[in-house]
N, C-alpha and C positions, 0 to 999 in steps of 0.2 A: 341398704348397702351400695357404696360405691362400686361403679366398673371400674376394672382395672384399665389403666391408662397403656396406650402402645409403648414398646420399647424405647422409641426415640422421644418420649415425654409430650408428644402433640395429642390434642384431643381429637375424638372421633366423632361421629355422627353428625346431625344437621346443625347442631350448636358450635361445629368445629371452626376454631379463628382461621382466619385467610392468612395464608403465609405474608411476611412482610415483604414489601415490595424492596428491591436492591436499591441502593443509593445511586444516583446518576441521573440519566436521562428520565424525563418524567413519563408518567402512564399515557400510553396512547389512545385517543378517542376514537380513532377511525375504524379499529377491528373490534369496539364494542357497541356500535351504533346498532340498534335493534332495527329489524326489518332489512336487512341489507344481507349480502353474502361476503361482505368484507371479513367478518370473523373466520368464515370456513378458508377463505382465501390466505388469510393471514396464517393460520394453522397451518396449512398445506407449505407454505413459503417457509416458514420457520423449520418445519420438517425437513425440507429438502436442504436447507442451509446447514442444518445439523448434521445431515449426511455427508455433505460436501466436506465440512470440516474435520470430519471424523476420517474421512479418507484421507485427505491431506496429512493428518496427523501420524499415520502409518508410514508415511513415506519422507516426511519433513522433521528435521531435528526439531525439537521445542526447548523453550528455556529450561535451565537446569534449576533444580529445587534451591530457592534462596535467590536466584540471580535476578538482579536489577536490571531494568531498561533504562539504558542512560539516555534520556531524551531530554534536553533541556528546552524552555520555551522560547528563549532567545539565544541560537546557537553562536558558538565562537568559531569562526572559519579559520581552518588550518590549510597553509599553502603546501602542495605536493608535488614532486616532480618525479615521474614515474618513466623510466627507460625500458624500453622493451627490444630485445633482439632475438634471432632465430632465424630459420631457413627462411628463405624470400618467400617461397610459394606460401609456407604455413604463416608467416606474418602477415601475407596478402589476405589469407582467409580469415584472420584473427580481427584486421581491420575492418573487414566487412560485415562482420558480425557482431563487431562493438559498435558498430554507428546505430543512432537511433535519434528520436526528438529531444532527448537529455530532460525529459520530465516523465513523472510516475502518473500512468493514465488512469488516477484514482477518479471516479466518478459519484458514486454516493447519491443517484438520482432516485432510488427507491426511498431512502430516507427523506430526500428533499420533498417528493411528492406527498409523504404521510405527513410531515411536518405542514405543509400548505393545507392539506385538507383538515388537519386539527386546528389551524388558525380561522380558517373560514368558519368551521362548525363552533367555535368557542363561544359566540354571542348565544343568548336564548333564541330559540325558533322564533318568536316574534320579532325579534330586531336583527337577525343576521341577514335577511333580505335575499337568500339563497338556499334552494333546497339540497336535501342528502345529494341526490343525483346530480345537480348542477355543480355541487361542491367538488363532487369525484371527477365529474368531466374538466371541470377547469383546472384542477391540479393536475390531472393527466396533460392537458395542452401545455401547462406551464412546464413539465417534465419533458416534454418533447422538445420545446423552444431550447432548454439547456443543454439536451443532448446533441442537438444541431449545433449549437454554437460551440461546446467543448470539443466536437469533431473538428470543426472549422479552425479554431484555434490549434489544434493538434496538428493538422494539415499545415497549417502555416509555419509551426516550427520545425515539420520535417523539411523544410525548404533550407534550412540552417541547421543541417544535422551535426549531433554531438559526436565525436570522435571516440568517446568512452561512456557511453551509456550503460549503467549498471542494469539498469531493467531488461536491456536488450541481452546480456550475458546472464543474468540470474534474475529471471523474470518474476514477478509476483504471481500467485494464483489469480484466475479470474473471479474466484469467490470473494476473495479479499479487496480485490479492485473495486467490486460493486458496493463496498461498505463506505468508502470516502476516505481522505486522507487523515481525517482526527481519529478515526475509530483506533481504540487502543489496541486491537488486535493487529490491525495494519502497522501500528509504530512497533509492535512486538516483534512481527515478522521481519521488519527491516532491520532491527537491531540484529535478530537471530541470523539472517542471511547476508546482509549487507556489513555489518558493524558500524553503521551509521544510520541514522534517521531521516536523513533528507537527500534527495538527489545531488550529484556533484553540480558544483556552479563554474562558470568561467572555465569551461575546457578547451583547451587549444592543443594542437598536434603540430610539431615541427621535426624536421629531418636531423640527423645526426651530422655533426662536422666533418670533413673530410678527413683528419687526422684519427678521429673513432672509428670511421667504416675501415679504413685500413688495419685496425685491430681486431676485426672482426674474421672469421673462418670464410673459406672460399664459399659462395653461394649463399652467405648470409646478409641479412639487412637488419636495420634498427630504427626506432622512432622514438622521438621523446614526447610524452604528452603530460602537461601541466594543467592542475586543476584545484579548487579548492573544496575542501571536506566539512561537513558541519561536525564539530566538537571532537571528532575521533577520526582517525585513519580508517578507510574502508577495509579492515583487514581480512573480514569475513568473505566478502566479494572476493578479493584478491587471492584467496586461500581456494576457492570454487575455480577462478580462472586459471590458477595453477594446475588443478587437478584436470580441469577440462583440456587445457592448452599445455601438454607436458614438455613438448618440442621447443618452447620459447621461454625466455628467461626475462623476470620481472626484477628490476632493481629500484628502489623505493628511496627517495629522500625527502624530509621534511623540513620545512622551512618555518619555524615558529615565529620568525618576524616578518613574514611575507615575503613578497616579491624583492 
């Protein structure tokens, strides 16, 4: 007599088939090496990351059902002119808050270290020329070098601060930054919160002309920011800015032919 199957149609018992691996990134070897604690650390890190994303999901808007992330592999850059006016003191505070390096500080060192360890341990034990522990130490040192160089590059960019850094105004959560810029969850977050999936390019700031200043109320000031945005206007980021800075006025113009 056959035993009844579970309601989901899967098999139970010792002969149960393993669940199919999701398409995409290959299976990792590092967390399956016998005789190491890598597997336990991997499980703990996975559980911690899952808790972080669950906490973020409670406060951050998610993609609507059926919504498509509009992220093209080769973006078409659109030129924008943003005129910002408001009380002089409020505008000064906004300008200070909006400045940043102009880059998204995604790192992804965790994934890089795992990939390097996987590559080092790909050859059979008799051919690889390095032990499991040696591969682990080498991959960790490579990761440390990447972290140092990435921080140095970020410090250099701060010397040429961007006057409209979307990450400074609508920052990406740290848990997502650790995944790296190519992760699908990072791209989905950018589309959901910025309305574009790339940081702004060639951002410049200029003062308003004399006649324009004369039209402003007493005690008000204004600036004009020009930038290029990938594929789409960063309309979701601008909506967040309007909510967070209700005393300033944003007037946006798009030049589809460029400057």
